[in-house]
NUTIKOL-819792 format. One record per atom (N, C-alpha, C): atom name; residue in three letters; x, y, z; residue number from 1. Coordinates in steps of 0.2 Angstrom, whole numbers, always signed. Layout:
// residues N
atome/residu/c1/c2/c3/num
CA/Ala/X/Y/Z/NUM
...
// end
This chain:
// residues 80
atome/residu/c1/c2/c3/num
N/Met/+5/+92/+131/1
CA/Met/+3/+99/+130/1
C/Met/-3/+101/+134/1
N/Ser/-8/+96/+135/2
CA/Ser/-14/+97/+138/2
C/Ser/-14/+96/+146/2
N/Glu/-8/+94/+147/3
CA/Glu/-7/+92/+155/3
C/Glu/-9/+97/+160/3
N/Pro/-6/+104/+159/4
CA/Pro/-8/+109/+163/4
C/Pro/-15/+110/+163/4
N/Phe/-19/+110/+157/5
CA/Phe/-26/+111/+157/5
C/Phe/-29/+106/+161/5
N/Asp/-28/+99/+160/6
CA/Asp/-30/+94/+164/6
C/Asp/-29/+95/+172/6
N/Asp/-24/+97/+173/7
CA/Asp/-22/+98/+181/7
C/Asp/-27/+104/+184/7
N/Ile/-27/+109/+180/8
CA/Ile/-32/+115/+182/8
C/Ile/-39/+112/+183/8
N/His/-41/+108/+178/9
CA/His/-48/+106/+178/9
C/His/-49/+101/+183/9
N/Gln/-44/+97/+185/10
CA/Gln/-45/+92/+190/10
C/Gln/-45/+96/+197/10
N/Val/-41/+101/+198/11
CA/Val/-41/+105/+204/11
C/Val/-48/+109/+205/11
N/Glu/-50/+111/+199/12
CA/Glu/-57/+115/+199/12
C/Glu/-62/+110/+201/12
N/Met/-63/+104/+198/13
CA/Met/-68/+100/+200/13
C/Met/-68/+97/+207/13
N/Ala/-62/+96/+210/14
CA/Ala/-61/+94/+216/14
C/Ala/-63/+99/+221/14
N/Ile/-61/+105/+220/15
CA/Ile/-63/+111/+224/15
C/Ile/-71/+112/+224/15
N/Lys/-74/+111/+218/16
CA/Lys/-82/+112/+217/16
C/Lys/-85/+106/+221/16
N/Ala/-82/+100/+221/17
CA/Ala/-85/+94/+225/17
C/Ala/-84/+96/+232/17
N/Ala/-79/+98/+234/18
CA/Ala/-77/+100/+242/18
C/Ala/-83/+105/+244/18
N/Gln/-84/+110/+239/19
CA/Gln/-88/+116/+241/19
C/Gln/-95/+113/+242/19
N/Lys/-97/+109/+238/20
CA/Lys/-104/+106/+238/20
C/Lys/-105/+102/+245/20
N/Thr/-99/+98/+246/21
CA/Thr/-99/+93/+251/21
C/Thr/-100/+97/+258/21
N/Val/-96/+102/+258/22
CA/Val/-95/+107/+264/22
C/Val/-102/+110/+265/22
N/Gly/-105/+113/+260/23
CA/Gly/-111/+116/+260/23
C/Gly/-117/+111/+263/23
N/Ser/-117/+105/+261/24
CA/Ser/-122/+100/+263/24
C/Ser/-121/+99/+271/24
N/Ala/-114/+98/+272/25
CA/Ala/-112/+95/+279/25
C/Ala/-114/+101/+284/25
N/Thr/-112/+107/+282/26
CA/Thr/-113/+112/+287/26
C/Thr/-121/+114/+288/26
N/Met/-124/+112/+283/27
CA/Met/-132/+113/+284/27
C/Met/-135/+108/+288/27
N/Ser/-133/+102/+288/28
CA/Ser/-135/+97/+292/28
C/Ser/-132/+96/+299/28
N/Met/-126/+98/+299/29
CA/Met/-121/+97/+305/29
C/Met/-121/+90/+307/29
N/Asp/-122/+85/+302/30
CA/Asp/-121/+78/+304/30
C/Asp/-114/+77/+304/30
N/Pro/-111/+74/+310/31
CA/Pro/-104/+72/+310/31
C/Pro/-101/+68/+305/31
N/Glu/-105/+63/+302/32
CA/Glu/-102/+59/+297/32
C/Glu/-101/+63/+290/32
N/Gln/-106/+68/+289/33
CA/Gln/-106/+72/+283/33
C/Gln/-100/+77/+284/33
N/Leu/-99/+79/+290/34
CA/Leu/-93/+84/+291/34
C/Leu/-86/+80/+290/34
N/Asp/-86/+74/+292/35
CA/Asp/-80/+70/+291/35
C/Asp/-79/+69/+283/35
N/Thr/-85/+68/+280/36
CA/Thr/-85/+67/+273/36
C/Thr/-82/+73/+269/36
N/Ala/-84/+79/+272/37
CA/Ala/-82/+86/+269/37
C/Ala/-75/+87/+270/37
N/Thr/-72/+84/+276/38
CA/Thr/-65/+85/+277/38
C/Thr/-61/+81/+273/38
N/Asn/-64/+75/+271/39
CA/Asn/-61/+71/+266/39
C/Asn/-60/+73/+259/39
N/Ala/-66/+77/+257/40
CA/Ala/-66/+80/+251/40
C/Ala/-61/+86/+250/40
N/Ile/-61/+90/+256/41
CA/Ile/-56/+95/+256/41
C/Ile/-49/+92/+255/41
N/Asn/-47/+87/+259/42
CA/Asn/-41/+84/+258/42
C/Asn/-39/+81/+251/42
N/Asp/-45/+78/+248/43
CA/Asp/-44/+76/+241/43
C/Asp/-42/+82/+236/43
N/Ala/-45/+87/+238/44
CA/Ala/-44/+93/+233/44
C/Ala/-37/+96/+235/44
N/Lys/-35/+96/+241/45
CA/Lys/-28/+98/+242/45
C/Lys/-23/+93/+239/45
N/Glu/-25/+87/+239/46
CA/Glu/-20/+82/+235/46
C/Glu/-20/+84/+228/46
N/Gln/-25/+85/+225/47
CA/Gln/-26/+87/+218/47
C/Gln/-21/+93/+216/47
N/Leu/-22/+98/+221/48
CA/Leu/-19/+104/+221/48
C/Leu/-11/+103/+221/48
N/Asn/-9/+99/+226/49
CA/Asn/-2/+98/+227/49
C/Asn/+1/+94/+221/49
N/Met/-3/+90/+218/50
CA/Met/+0/+87/+211/50
C/Met/+0/+92/+206/50
N/Ala/-4/+97/+205/51
CA/Ala/-4/+102/+200/51
C/Ala/+2/+107/+201/51
N/Ile/+3/+108/+208/52
CA/Ile/+9/+112/+209/52
C/Ile/+15/+110/+206/52
N/Gln/+16/+103/+206/53
CA/Gln/+22/+100/+203/53
C/Gln/+23/+102/+196/53
N/His/+17/+103/+193/54
CA/His/+18/+105/+185/54
C/His/+19/+113/+184/54
N/Gln/+20/+116/+190/55
CA/Gln/+21/+123/+190/55
C/Gln/+16/+127/+186/55
N/Leu/+10/+126/+189/56
CA/Leu/+4/+130/+186/56
C/Leu/+4/+137/+188/56
N/Asp/+0/+141/+185/57
CA/Asp/+0/+149/+187/57
C/Asp/-1/+150/+194/57
N/Pro/+4/+154/+197/58
CA/Pro/+4/+155/+204/58
C/Pro/-2/+158/+207/58
N/Asp/-5/+162/+203/59
CA/Asp/-11/+166/+205/59
C/Asp/-17/+160/+206/59
N/Phe/-17/+156/+201/60
CA/Phe/-22/+151/+202/60
C/Phe/-21/+146/+208/60
N/Ile/-15/+145/+209/61
CA/Ile/-13/+141/+215/61
C/Ile/-15/+144/+222/61
N/Gln/-13/+150/+222/62
CA/Gln/-14/+154/+228/62
C/Gln/-22/+155/+229/62
N/Tyr/-26/+156/+224/63
CA/Tyr/-33/+157/+224/63
C/Tyr/-36/+150/+227/63
N/Ser/-34/+145/+224/64
CA/Ser/-36/+138/+225/64
C/Ser/-35/+137/+233/64
N/Gln/-28/+138/+235/65
CA/Gln/-27/+137/+242/65
C/Gln/-31/+141/+247/65
N/Gly/-33/+147/+245/66
CA/Gly/-37/+151/+249/66
C/Gly/-44/+149/+250/66
N/Leu/-47/+146/+244/67
CA/Leu/-53/+143/+244/67
C/Leu/-53/+137/+249/67
N/Leu/-48/+133/+248/68
CA/Leu/-48/+127/+252/68
C/Leu/-47/+128/+260/68
N/Asp/-43/+134/+261/69
CA/Asp/-42/+136/+268/69
C/Asp/-49/+138/+271/69
N/Lys/-53/+142/+267/70
CA/Lys/-59/+144/+269/70
C/Lys/-64/+138/+271/70
N/Leu/-64/+134/+266/71
CA/Leu/-68/+128/+267/71
C/Leu/-66/+124/+273/71
N/Glu/-60/+123/+274/72
CA/Glu/-57/+119/+280/72
C/Glu/-59/+123/+286/72
N/His/-59/+129/+287/73
CA/His/-61/+133/+292/73
C/His/-68/+132/+294/73
N/Gln/-72/+132/+288/74
CA/Gln/-80/+131/+289/74
C/Gln/-81/+125/+293/74
N/Val/-78/+120/+290/75
CA/Val/-79/+113/+293/75
C/Val/-77/+113/+300/75
N/Asn/-71/+115/+301/76
CA/Asn/-68/+115/+308/76
C/Asn/-73/+119/+313/76
N/Glu/-76/+125/+311/77
CA/Glu/-80/+128/+315/77
C/Glu/-87/+124/+316/77
N/Ala/-89/+121/+311/78
CA/Ala/-95/+117/+312/78
C/Ala/-94/+111/+317/78
N/Lys/-88/+108/+317/79
CA/Lys/-87/+103/+321/79
C/Lys/-86/+105/+328/79
N/Gln/-85/+111/+330/80
CA/Gln/-85/+113/+337/80
C/Gln/-91/+114/+341/80
// end
């Protein structure tokens, strides 16, 4: 019964970690930190994909995907 909550919590935590990592990486523009940020985004996407299997709230999923897309775009811009 607590599984959906756990999934939501895991996704939220993974996104927050990715946001912090992306913020640090884009401030420093260090290539290694940018790669770490990319990995954090991928980890968050993986958490989200696992949560999608549990048929969570579509609005939450859409919002989370939007955040991850923005983070990914930020890192890609910084890498150029």
